[in-house]
N, CA, C and O atoms as CSV, one atom per row, in Angstrom:
chain,resi,resn,atom,element,x,y,z
A,1,MET,N,N,163.273,-107.173,11.406
A,1,MET,CA,C,163.456,-105.696,11.446
A,1,MET,C,C,163.159,-104.857,10.093
A,1,MET,O,O,163.978,-105.135,9.216
A,2,THR,N,N,162.244,-103.950,9.727
A,2,THR,CA,C,162.505,-103.244,8.711
A,2,THR,C,C,163.107,-102.048,8.705
A,2,THR,O,O,163.398,-101.597,9.813
A,3,THR,N,N,163.395,-101.357,7.682
A,3,THR,CA,C,164.246,-100.049,7.973
A,3,THR,C,C,163.074,-98.745,8.627
A,3,THR,O,O,163.312,-97.850,9.438
A,4,GLN,N,N,161.954,-99.039,7.999
A,4,GLN,CA,C,160.772,-97.848,8.533
A,4,GLN,C,C,160.657,-98.368,10.015
A,4,GLN,O,O,160.332,-97.471,10.792
A,5,MET,N,N,160.844,-99.580,10.578
A,5,MET,CA,C,160.570,-99.855,12.057
A,5,MET,C,C,161.643,-99.221,12.836
A,5,MET,O,O,161.367,-98.470,13.771
A,6,ALA,N,N,162.719,-99.458,12.535
A,6,ALA,CA,C,163.729,-98.841,13.301
A,6,ALA,C,C,163.748,-97.095,13.251
A,6,ALA,O,O,163.908,-96.330,14.202
A,7,LEU,N,N,163.557,-96.810,12.002
A,7,LEU,CA,C,163.352,-95.226,11.896
A,7,LEU,C,C,162.061,-94.886,12.838
A,7,LEU,O,O,162.077,-93.762,13.338
A,8,ASP,N,N,161.059,-95.639,13.109
A,8,ASP,CA,C,159.831,-95.316,13.847
A,8,ASP,C,C,160.618,-95.265,15.626
A,8,ASP,O,O,160.576,-94.367,16.466
A,9,MET,N,N,161.177,-96.412,15.661
A,9,MET,CA,C,161.653,-96.484,16.966
A,9,MET,C,C,162.640,-95.367,17.508
A,9,MET,O,O,162.687,-94.940,18.662
A,10,ALA,N,N,163.334,-95.028,16.544
A,10,ALA,CA,C,164.168,-94.010,16.843
A,10,ALA,C,C,163.450,-92.588,16.901
A,10,ALA,O,O,163.750,-91.726,17.728
A,11,TYR,N,N,162.715,-92.481,16.172
A,11,TYR,CA,C,161.851,-91.273,16.223
A,11,TYR,C,C,161.046,-91.125,17.720
A,11,TYR,O,O,161.033,-90.007,18.236
A,12,ARG,N,N,160.500,-92.050,18.284
A,12,ARG,CA,C,159.898,-92.360,19.322
A,12,ARG,C,C,160.810,-91.959,20.559
A,12,ARG,O,O,160.449,-91.288,21.526
A,13,ALA,N,N,162.157,-92.548,20.315
A,13,ALA,CA,C,162.786,-92.310,21.481
A,13,ALA,C,C,163.301,-90.856,21.605
A,13,ALA,O,O,163.609,-90.343,22.681
A,14,ILE,N,N,163.366,-90.225,20.371
A,14,ILE,CA,C,163.881,-88.880,20.402
A,14,ILE,C,C,162.677,-87.847,20.927
A,14,ILE,O,O,162.911,-86.911,21.691
A,15,PHE,N,N,161.414,-88.146,20.423
A,15,PHE,CA,C,159.990,-87.621,20.805
A,15,PHE,C,C,159.862,-87.785,22.339
A,15,PHE,O,O,159.521,-86.768,22.942
A,16,VAL,N,N,160.096,-88.974,23.112
A,16,VAL,CA,C,159.871,-89.167,24.330
A,16,VAL,C,C,161.029,-88.328,25.166
A,16,VAL,O,O,160.819,-87.682,26.193
A,17,ALA,N,N,162.262,-88.481,24.510
A,17,ALA,CA,C,163.094,-87.640,25.449
A,17,ALA,C,C,162.960,-86.012,25.224
A,17,ALA,O,O,163.340,-85.293,26.148
A,18,GLY,N,N,162.472,-85.455,24.119
A,18,GLY,CA,C,162.098,-84.270,24.180
A,18,GLY,C,C,160.928,-83.989,25.190
A,18,GLY,O,O,160.924,-83.076,26.016
A,19,VAL,N,N,160.066,-84.797,25.021
A,19,VAL,CA,C,158.917,-84.115,25.748
A,19,VAL,C,C,159.111,-84.576,27.424
A,19,VAL,O,O,158.408,-83.972,28.234
A,20,MET,N,N,159.766,-85.311,27.775
A,20,MET,CA,C,160.166,-85.515,29.115
A,20,MET,C,C,161.054,-84.264,29.882
A,20,MET,O,O,160.947,-83.879,31.047
A,21,MET,N,N,162.007,-83.752,28.763
A,21,MET,CA,C,162.560,-82.534,29.350
A,21,MET,C,C,162.163,-81.234,28.640
A,21,MET,O,O,163.082,-80.484,28.309
A,22,ALA,N,N,161.181,-80.960,28.429
A,22,ALA,CA,C,160.459,-79.757,27.930
A,22,ALA,C,C,160.196,-78.944,28.918
A,22,ALA,O,O,160.632,-77.793,28.934
A,23,PRO,N,N,159.409,-79.475,29.911
A,23,PRO,CA,C,159.108,-78.802,31.262
A,23,PRO,C,C,160.201,-78.086,31.852
A,23,PRO,O,O,160.149,-76.890,32.139
A,24,VAL,N,N,161.422,-79.008,32.071
A,24,VAL,CA,C,162.716,-78.403,32.722
A,24,VAL,C,C,163.210,-77.095,31.969
A,24,VAL,O,O,163.462,-75.995,32.461
A,25,LEU,N,N,163.290,-77.557,30.477
A,25,LEU,CA,C,164.082,-76.609,29.455
A,25,LEU,C,C,163.227,-75.435,29.532
A,25,LEU,O,O,163.863,-74.391,29.675
A,26,ILE,N,N,161.871,-75.305,29.474
A,26,ILE,CA,C,161.249,-74.207,29.180
A,26,ILE,C,C,161.169,-73.404,30.393
A,26,ILE,O,O,161.152,-72.173,30.399
A,27,THR,N,N,161.112,-74.309,31.633
A,27,THR,CA,C,161.314,-73.222,32.905
A,27,THR,C,C,162.711,-72.807,33.134
A,27,THR,O,O,162.726,-71.777,33.808
A,28,ALA,N,N,163.756,-73.179,32.859
A,28,ALA,CA,C,165.166,-72.763,32.792
A,28,ALA,C,C,165.067,-71.561,31.957
A,28,ALA,O,O,165.590,-70.505,32.312
A,29,ILE,N,N,164.266,-71.711,30.607
A,29,ILE,CA,C,164.495,-70.460,29.793
A,29,ILE,C,C,163.706,-69.287,30.376
A,29,ILE,O,O,164.129,-68.155,30.139
A,30,VAL,N,N,162.676,-69.431,31.064
A,30,VAL,CA,C,161.748,-68.323,31.447
A,30,VAL,C,C,162.512,-67.889,32.555
A,30,VAL,O,O,162.514,-66.661,32.641
A,31,VAL,N,N,163.140,-68.449,33.405
A,31,VAL,CA,C,163.721,-67.856,34.636
A,31,VAL,C,C,164.937,-67.228,34.009
A,31,VAL,O,O,165.170,-66.069,34.350
A,32,GLY,N,N,165.785,-67.825,33.114
A,32,GLY,CA,C,166.704,-67.212,32.545
A,32,GLY,C,C,166.675,-65.981,31.960
A,32,GLY,O,O,167.630,-65.205,31.942
A,33,VAL,N,N,165.298,-65.728,31.347
A,33,VAL,CA,C,164.956,-64.518,30.590
A,33,VAL,C,C,164.713,-63.431,31.610
A,33,VAL,O,O,165.274,-62.340,31.513
A,34,LEU,N,N,163.787,-63.759,32.693
A,34,LEU,CA,C,163.388,-62.834,33.630
A,34,LEU,C,C,164.216,-62.495,34.870
A,34,LEU,O,O,163.823,-61.637,35.660
A,35,ILE,N,N,165.484,-63.237,35.062
A,35,ILE,CA,C,166.684,-62.853,35.710
A,35,ILE,C,C,167.338,-61.814,34.898
A,35,ILE,O,O,167.476,-60.744,35.491
A,36,ASN,N,N,167.845,-61.870,33.491
A,36,ASN,CA,C,168.192,-61.262,32.704
A,36,ASN,C,C,167.579,-60.011,32.578
A,36,ASN,O,O,168.381,-59.094,32.399
A,37,ILE,N,N,166.533,-59.735,32.614
A,37,ILE,CA,C,165.948,-58.431,32.788
A,37,ILE,C,C,166.153,-57.872,33.745
A,37,ILE,O,O,166.439,-56.679,33.650
A,38,ILE,N,N,166.094,-58.481,35.013
A,38,ILE,CA,C,166.162,-57.907,36.460
A,38,ILE,C,C,167.614,-57.411,36.407
A,38,ILE,O,O,167.769,-56.328,36.971
A,39,GLN,N,N,168.765,-57.977,35.836
A,39,GLN,CA,C,170.105,-57.880,36.034
A,39,GLN,C,C,170.171,-56.577,34.922
A,39,GLN,O,O,170.923,-55.645,35.208
A,40,THR,N,N,169.516,-56.527,33.870
A,40,THR,CA,C,169.582,-54.999,33.099
A,40,THR,C,C,169.340,-54.170,33.677
A,40,THR,O,O,170.155,-53.255,33.802
A,41,VAL,N,N,168.069,-54.133,34.299
A,41,VAL,CA,C,167.191,-53.043,34.822
A,41,VAL,C,C,168.182,-52.529,36.064
A,41,VAL,O,O,168.327,-51.329,36.298
A,42,THR,N,N,168.843,-53.568,36.828
A,42,THR,CA,C,169.736,-53.256,38.230
A,42,THR,C,C,171.251,-52.868,37.782
A,42,THR,O,O,171.981,-52.242,38.551
A,43,SER,N,N,171.594,-53.198,36.742
A,43,SER,CA,C,172.995,-53.316,36.255
A,43,SER,C,C,173.609,-54.179,37.250
A,43,SER,O,O,174.361,-53.459,37.906
A,44,ILE,N,N,173.643,-55.136,37.594
A,44,ILE,CA,C,173.994,-56.208,38.228
A,44,ILE,C,C,174.452,-57.109,37.315
A,44,ILE,O,O,173.631,-57.496,36.483
A,45,LYS,N,N,175.941,-57.685,37.249
A,45,LYS,CA,C,176.364,-58.568,36.621
A,45,LYS,C,C,177.013,-59.858,37.229
A,45,LYS,O,O,178.169,-60.260,37.099
A,46,ASP,N,N,176.254,-60.251,37.735
A,46,ASP,CA,C,176.871,-61.481,38.856
A,46,ASP,C,C,176.329,-62.749,38.080
A,46,ASP,O,O,175.159,-62.764,37.699
A,47,MET,N,N,177.152,-63.775,37.855
A,47,MET,CA,C,176.736,-64.918,37.009
A,47,MET,C,C,176.076,-65.831,38.066
A,47,MET,O,O,175.033,-66.435,37.814
A,48,SER,N,N,176.752,-65.922,39.333
A,48,SER,CA,C,175.696,-66.855,40.192
A,48,SER,C,C,174.372,-66.211,40.276
A,48,SER,O,O,173.514,-66.974,40.719
A,49,LEU,N,N,174.003,-65.155,40.011
A,49,LEU,CA,C,172.687,-64.723,40.059
A,49,LEU,C,C,171.640,-65.189,39.312
A,49,LEU,O,O,170.447,-65.130,39.610
A,50,THR,N,N,172.350,-65.856,37.903
A,50,THR,CA,C,171.480,-66.599,36.927
A,50,THR,C,C,171.549,-68.238,37.299
A,50,THR,O,O,170.587,-69.003,37.375
A,51,PHE,N,N,172.610,-68.473,37.454
A,51,PHE,CA,C,172.912,-70.158,37.774
A,51,PHE,C,C,172.159,-70.677,38.956
A,51,PHE,O,O,171.529,-71.734,38.917
A,52,VAL,N,N,172.237,-69.919,39.988
A,52,VAL,CA,C,171.417,-70.484,41.041
A,52,VAL,C,C,170.320,-70.388,41.085
A,52,VAL,O,O,169.822,-71.282,41.768
A,53,PRO,N,N,169.438,-69.529,40.566
A,53,PRO,CA,C,167.933,-69.434,40.854
A,53,PRO,C,C,167.513,-70.715,39.360
A,53,PRO,O,O,166.523,-71.438,39.473
A,54,LYS,N,N,168.139,-70.767,38.484
A,54,LYS,CA,C,167.698,-71.977,37.179
A,54,LYS,C,C,168.032,-73.324,37.868
A,54,LYS,O,O,167.336,-74.307,37.613
A,55,LEU,N,N,169.262,-73.419,38.888
A,55,LEU,CA,C,169.174,-74.870,39.369
A,55,LEU,C,C,168.478,-74.954,40.396
A,55,LEU,O,O,168.266,-76.084,40.834
A,56,VAL,N,N,168.030,-74.035,40.943
A,56,VAL,CA,C,166.897,-74.354,42.157
A,56,VAL,C,C,165.613,-74.786,41.636
A,56,VAL,O,O,165.012,-75.790,42.018
A,57,ILE,N,N,165.072,-73.645,40.381
A,57,ILE,CA,C,163.903,-74.100,39.899
A,57,ILE,C,C,163.782,-75.283,38.999
A,57,ILE,O,O,162.690,-75.832,38.850
A,58,SER,N,N,164.808,-75.677,38.421
A,58,SER,CA,C,164.849,-76.905,37.666
A,58,SER,C,C,164.548,-78.215,38.430
A,58,SER,O,O,163.786,-79.128,38.112
A,59,ALA,N,N,165.442,-78.060,39.661
A,59,ALA,CA,C,165.385,-79.356,40.454
A,59,ALA,C,C,163.829,-79.202,41.231
A,59,ALA,O,O,163.248,-80.269,41.429
A,60,ILE,N,N,163.269,-78.182,41.591
A,60,ILE,CA,C,161.825,-78.124,42.017
A,60,ILE,C,C,161.054,-78.741,40.955
A,60,ILE,O,O,160.394,-79.694,41.369
A,61,VAL,N,N,160.926,-78.495,39.695
A,61,VAL,CA,C,160.125,-78.776,38.386
A,61,VAL,C,C,160.645,-80.428,38.351
A,61,VAL,O,O,159.856,-81.350,38.555
A,62,ILE,N,N,161.738,-80.581,38.130
A,62,ILE,CA,C,162.020,-82.324,38.423
A,62,ILE,C,C,161.387,-82.964,39.396
A,62,ILE,O,O,160.838,-84.018,39.073
A,63,GLY,N,N,161.314,-82.627,40.471
A,63,GLY,CA,C,160.643,-83.323,41.717
A,63,GLY,C,C,159.202,-83.118,41.518
A,63,GLY,O,O,158.476,-84.030,41.913
A,64,PHE,N,N,158.640,-82.060,40.963
A,64,PHE,CA,C,157.177,-82.327,40.867
A,64,PHE,C,C,156.782,-83.196,39.600
A,64,PHE,O,O,155.716,-83.812,39.599
A,65,ALA,N,N,157.791,-83.244,38.350
A,65,ALA,CA,C,157.612,-83.929,37.034
A,65,ALA,C,C,157.712,-85.276,37.348
A,65,ALA,O,O,156.983,-86.032,36.706
A,66,LEU,N,N,158.518,-85.797,38.267
A,66,LEU,CA,C,159.270,-87.025,38.538
A,66,LEU,C,C,158.055,-88.451,38.463
A,66,LEU,O,O,158.094,-89.542,37.893
A,67,PRO,N,N,157.345,-87.974,39.079
A,67,PRO,CA,C,156.034,-89.168,38.767
A,67,PRO,C,C,155.700,-89.216,37.251
A,67,PRO,O,O,155.894,-90.240,36.595
A,68,TRP,N,N,155.269,-88.256,36.798
A,68,TRP,CA,C,155.035,-88.246,35.357
A,68,TRP,C,C,156.096,-88.882,34.358
A,68,TRP,O,O,155.893,-89.536,33.335
A,69,MET,N,N,157.304,-88.488,34.967
A,69,MET,CA,C,158.359,-89.057,33.869
A,69,MET,C,C,158.548,-90.204,33.923
A,69,MET,O,O,158.766,-90.813,32.876
A,70,ILE,N,N,158.526,-90.945,35.293
A,70,ILE,CA,C,158.581,-92.253,35.444
A,70,ILE,C,C,157.400,-93.096,34.778
A,70,ILE,O,O,157.600,-94.187,34.245
A,71,GLN,N,N,156.216,-92.514,34.856
A,71,GLN,CA,C,155.134,-93.346,33.850
A,71,GLN,C,C,155.435,-93.302,32.471
A,71,GLN,O,O,155.270,-94.309,31.783
A,72,THR,N,N,155.928,-92.066,31.907
A,72,THR,CA,C,156.191,-91.828,30.603
A,72,THR,C,C,157.267,-92.843,30.178
A,72,THR,O,O,156.984,-93.427,29.132
A,73,MET,N,N,158.454,-93.192,30.755
A,73,MET,CA,C,159.467,-93.993,30.495
A,73,MET,C,C,159.040,-95.357,30.885
A,73,MET,O,O,159.665,-96.278,30.359
A,74,SER,N,N,158.133,-95.640,31.672
A,74,SER,CA,C,157.581,-96.967,31.785
A,74,SER,C,C,156.784,-97.407,30.885
A,74,SER,O,O,156.769,-98.599,30.580
A,75,SER,N,N,155.923,-96.415,30.268
A,75,SER,CA,C,155.161,-96.934,29.055
A,75,SER,C,C,155.696,-97.015,27.654
A,75,SER,O,O,155.336,-97.715,26.707
A,76,TYR,N,N,156.881,-95.899,27.791
A,76,TYR,CA,C,157.822,-96.026,26.625
A,76,TYR,C,C,158.736,-97.510,26.558
A,76,TYR,O,O,158.967,-98.102,25.503
A,77,PHE,N,N,159.073,-97.844,27.554
A,77,PHE,CA,C,159.860,-98.962,27.868
A,77,PHE,C,C,158.820,-100.521,27.557
A,77,PHE,O,O,159.305,-101.552,27.089
A,78,GLU,N,N,157.628,-100.385,27.871
A,78,GLU,CA,C,156.422,-101.380,27.662
A,78,GLU,C,C,156.342,-101.470,25.933
A,78,GLU,O,O,156.364,-102.467,25.213
A,79,GLU,N,N,156.264,-100.351,25.660
A,79,GLU,CA,C,155.919,-100.421,24.198
A,79,GLU,C,C,157.276,-100.824,23.441
A,79,GLU,O,O,157.152,-101.519,22.433
A,80,MET,N,N,158.533,-100.450,23.840
A,80,MET,CA,C,159.579,-101.134,22.968
A,80,MET,C,C,159.672,-102.410,23.239
A,80,MET,O,O,159.700,-103.248,22.337
A,81,TYR,N,N,159.726,-102.697,24.412
A,81,TYR,CA,C,159.619,-104.141,24.716
A,81,TYR,C,C,158.742,-105.204,23.686
A,81,TYR,O,O,159.193,-106.206,23.131
A,82,SER,N,N,157.453,-104.702,23.617
A,82,SER,CA,C,156.380,-105.393,22.931
A,82,SER,C,C,157.029,-105.447,21.273
A,82,SER,O,O,157.009,-106.414,20.512
A,83,LEU,N,N,157.679,-103.861,20.985
A,83,LEU,CA,C,157.957,-104.433,19.628
A,83,LEU,C,C,159.394,-105.157,19.226
A,83,LEU,O,O,159.742,-105.590,18.128
A,84,PHE,N,N,160.046,-105.142,20.371
A,84,PHE,CA,C,161.154,-106.266,20.487
A,84,PHE,C,C,160.752,-107.644,20.281
A,84,PHE,O,O,161.356,-108.381,19.502
A,85,ALA,N,N,159.624,-108.053,21.043
A,85,ALA,CA,C,159.045,-109.541,20.907
A,85,ALA,C,C,158.569,-109.785,19.672
A,85,ALA,O,O,158.716,-110.879,19.128
A,86,ALA,N,N,157.941,-108.758,19.112
A,86,ALA,CA,C,157.130,-108.743,17.684
A,86,ALA,C,C,158.246,-109.166,16.746
A,86,ALA,O,O,158.105,-110.217,16.120
A,87,VAL,N,N,159.408,-108.393,16.590
A,87,VAL,CA,C,160.470,-108.593,15.697
A,87,VAL,C,C,161.208,-110.226,16.057
A,87,VAL,O,O,161.720,-111.057,15.307
A,88,ARG,N,N,161.041,-110.214,17.154
A,88,ARG,CA,C,161.915,-111.413,17.243
A,88,ARG,C,C,161.113,-112.754,16.903
A,88,ARG,O,O,161.587,-113.799,16.457
A,89,GLY,N,N,159.599,-112.431,17.266
A,89,GLY,CA,C,158.999,-113.565,16.540
A,89,GLY,C,C,158.271,-114.499,17.112
A,89,GLY,O,O,157.804,-115.416,16.437
């Protein structure tokens, strides 16, 4: 295994992890900003008002994105397995 091959594998792992978590993170950020705007306008400063909706929306997004996440991880593991087989020789 060359150094470049190891770096490519590490890059691919980080990229796949980022792509898989992007929908959840973006949704949590958007919901957090919207709730923060609502809290500022109404002068309500309750921490559970930000935590609970973000938790619920994130769980819903994970539920909808789960088939896609499983497919992405499956193709990633197949790719890594084929690379390991090629390195082993």
